[in-house]
N, C-alpha and C positions, 0 to 999 in steps of 0.2 A: 252499813257494811256491804249489804247486798247491792246497793246503788253503785257504790265504788267498784265492786267486782264486775258488775255488768258494764260499767263505763270502760273499765280496763279491757274487758273482752272485746268490746266494739272497736276500741282503739287498735287492738292487735289485729282484728279482722280487716279493718280499713288499711293498715300498714301492709299486710300480706297481699291484699287486692291490688294495691298501688304497685308493689313489686312486680306482680305478675303482669300488670298492664304495661309497665315500662319495658319488661323483658320481651313482651310480644311485639312491642314497636321496634326495639333495637336489633332483635334476632334477624329479621328479614334484612335490615340495612347492613348488618355485619356480613350476611351471606352475599349480598350484592357487592360489598366492598371486596370481600375474598375473591369473588369471581372476576371482578375488574382487575384485581392485583394479579391474578393468574393469567389473564389475557395480556396484561401488559408485559409479562415475562416471556411470552412467546417471541422467539428471536426471528425478526423479519430477514429475508434473504439480503445479501450484500447489495445486489441490484435487482430492481423490479420495476414494472411499468403499470401505471394506472391511467387509461385513456391514452392521451398523447404525451403525457409526462413521465419521464424516466427518473427514478429515485435512486441514489447511491448513498448508502450508509457504511462507511469503511472504518473499522477499528482494530486495534491490535498493533503489532510490530509493522512498521512501514505502511501505514494506512494508504498512503498515495499509490504505492506499488500495488496494493490489493485492488484498488480501484481501476488501475490500469489493466491488471490481469483480468478483472470482470469484463471490461470493455473489449478487451482482445477476444475473450471467449465468446461474447455475445455477438459482435459484429465483425470479427475476423480482422481487426486493424492490427497492424505490426507496429507496435510502440516499443522503442528501446528505453532503457532506464539506467541511470548512473547516479549513485550516491555521492554527495559531497564528502569531503574528509571531516568527519565529525570530531569534536574535541575529546580529550582523554577522559573527562568527567562524565561521559555518556556511556551507559552500559549497553553495548550493542555488538552483535555478532551476525555474520551472514545467515545463520540459521538459529532459530530458538533452541537454547540448550534444553535437554530433557530433565535435567536436574537444576533446580534454581541455584545461582551463584550468590555468594555473599557480596554485598556491595556496600561501600561507604554511604552513610546517610545523605551526603551531599551529591552523590552520583545520580544524574538523570537517566531515564530509560526511554528509549525511542519507541514508546507506545503511545497511541493517542487515538483520536477519532475525528472525523469530519463528515458533514453531509453536503450534498450538492444535488440539485435537480435541473433537468433540461427538457426541452421539448424534442420529441422524436421527429421523423420525417412528416410529410404532408399526410400520410396515412399511418395508423398505429403500428402497422407491420413493415413500414419502410424505414430503412436505416437513416439516422440523422447525419448532418455534415461533420465529418471527422475533425477537421481543424477547429471548428467552432466549439464543439463538445470538449476536445482535449484542453482548449484554452480556459474554458469555464471550469473544468475539474482542477487544473493546475492553479488557477487564480484563487479558487475557493480554499484550496489546501494552504496556499501561501498566506492567506488572510486569517487562517486559524492560528492557534498558539503553537504550531508545529516547531520542531527543532530544526528542520531543514527548510531551505528556500530553493525553488526549482524554476527553470524556465523551459518553455516549449520551443523546440527547433524543428524545422523542416529541411531535410537534407536534399541534395540535388537529385538523388534517385527517388524522391517522393516519400521516404521513410520519415517518420516522426521520432524525435528523441526527447525525452524528458530528462533534463540534465540539472544535477544539483550544483548550485552556484553560490550558496551561503549557508551559514548556520546561525542559529539564535543562542544567545547566552542566557545565564540565570536572570538577567535584567531586562530580557526581551530585545536586547540590541542585536542586529544582524551583521555579521562580518562576512566578507566575501571569501569565496574559495575558488581557485582556478581548477576547472574540471581537467582531470588527469588525461582524458582522451583527446583534449584539444592540443596536446603536445604534437609538434611536427616531428616525425621520424623518417628515416630513410630506410627503405627495404628494397633490395634488389628484385627487379621484376623478372621472375621465372616461374615456370609451371611447377606447382607443388600441390599436395593434398590440402584440402580445406583446413583440417585440424593442425597440420604443420604450419600452415600460414598464420592461423590464429595464435599458436603458441609463439611464433616469432614476433608478432605484433605485441603480445603481452611482455615478451622478453625485452623488447626495445623500449617499451614504455617504462618498465621497471628499472632498466638501467639508467634512463635519463631523469626520471623523477626521484629515484632512490626509494621508491616505494614498491614492494613486491606485488606483482599481479599474476595471479594463478589462474590458468583456464580450467578450472575445476568443473567437470561434468559436461562441458561443451563438447568435447571430443567424443562423448558417447552418443551425441546426437548427430554429429558429422564424422562418422568413422571412416574418413579417408576415401569415401565414395566420390569418384571423379576427381579432377584437379582444377586449380584456379591459378590464373597468372595475375596476381595483384602485387603492386609495388610502386616505387616512385621515389623522388628526391624531395625531402621535406614536405611530406604529405601528412595531414592530420591523422592520428591513429584511428580516430572515429570513422573517417571516410574509408580507410582501408578495411576496418572491420565490417562496416556496412556492405561494401562491395563483396567481400568474401561470403558473408551470409546470403546475400542476394543471389548467388550462384547455386545455392542448395536447392535440391528437389523439394525437401521439407521446408515449410514455411516457418522461419525461426526468427525470433527477436532475442536481443541479449539483455542481460541483467548484470550490471557491475556493482557489487555490494561491498561496502567498506567494513572492515573488522577493526574496531577500536583497539581491543586487546592485542592483536597481532600487528596493528598499524600497517595493514595490507589490504589489497583488493582481491576479490574473488569473481571471476567471470563465468557466468553460466548462461544457458539458453532456455528459452521458453517457446514451446510448440503452440501453435494456434489450433484450438479445438474446435473452432467454428467451421461448419461445413457450408 
C-alpha cells in the first residue's frame, strides 16, 4: 500500500513539473506573438518612402482618389479626377455618411484597397516623373478588383486628368461609360467671375446629359476673385473647366464625384497643400 502511494505521489510530482516546464516554454512565445500582433496593427501612412522607393497603400472609399490626393500633397501635382457613372447596386455617395445606411445584401460598396510602389527621382529627396508615376498608380488600381476603371489623360495645358471610363459588375466584367465632361458644349465667350463660369459649365453639362451636376463647394474656393473669359462653340466641358481653374491664383484641381442614390454629380475642388 505504501509503495502504491509513493508511486502515485511521484507520478503527480512529475505531472506538475511537466506542466510548469511547458508553461515556461509557451509563455515567452505567447508574449512575442502578442508583440508581433500589436506591431502589425500599427497603421502605416498612406504614402511613405524607404530609400528611393515610394510606397502607397490606399484603402477605404475611393482608394484611387485617396492615392491621388496623397501624391498632390507630397509633390504638388495638380491632378483632376472624375468618377464614372456607377450602377445602382453600388452603395456610394460623394461623402461618407455619418450614420450607416441600410443596404440590400446584394448592393456593393465602393470601398477597397490597393498597393503600389515606384522609384523616386535620382536622389531620395528629388521628385519622380509625374506622368510615369500617375500611369503606374492608375494601372495598378485598374488591375485590382476595383469597381471602377480609369484612364490617365494629359490635357493641352499640361494638367493631368484621371477619368472614369468603365465599371465592373458582380461577375468581374467591365462595361464602358462615357465620361460626362467629354461632352461638347457651347458657352458664349465673355468675361465672368470664375464661380459663375463654373456654374454655367455644370448647367450646360447637366442639360445635355440629363444628369444633374452641382458645383458644390467649389465656389467657396473661387469666390468671384477676378474674372475669366472662357467659352467657345462645341468645346469639351473638361477643357473649359480646366481653363477656368488655371486662371485662379490658388492652385486648384477638381473632383467630380458621382452619387448613385441621387443619380447626379457633385463638383468640388482640392487645394494643393504642397509648398
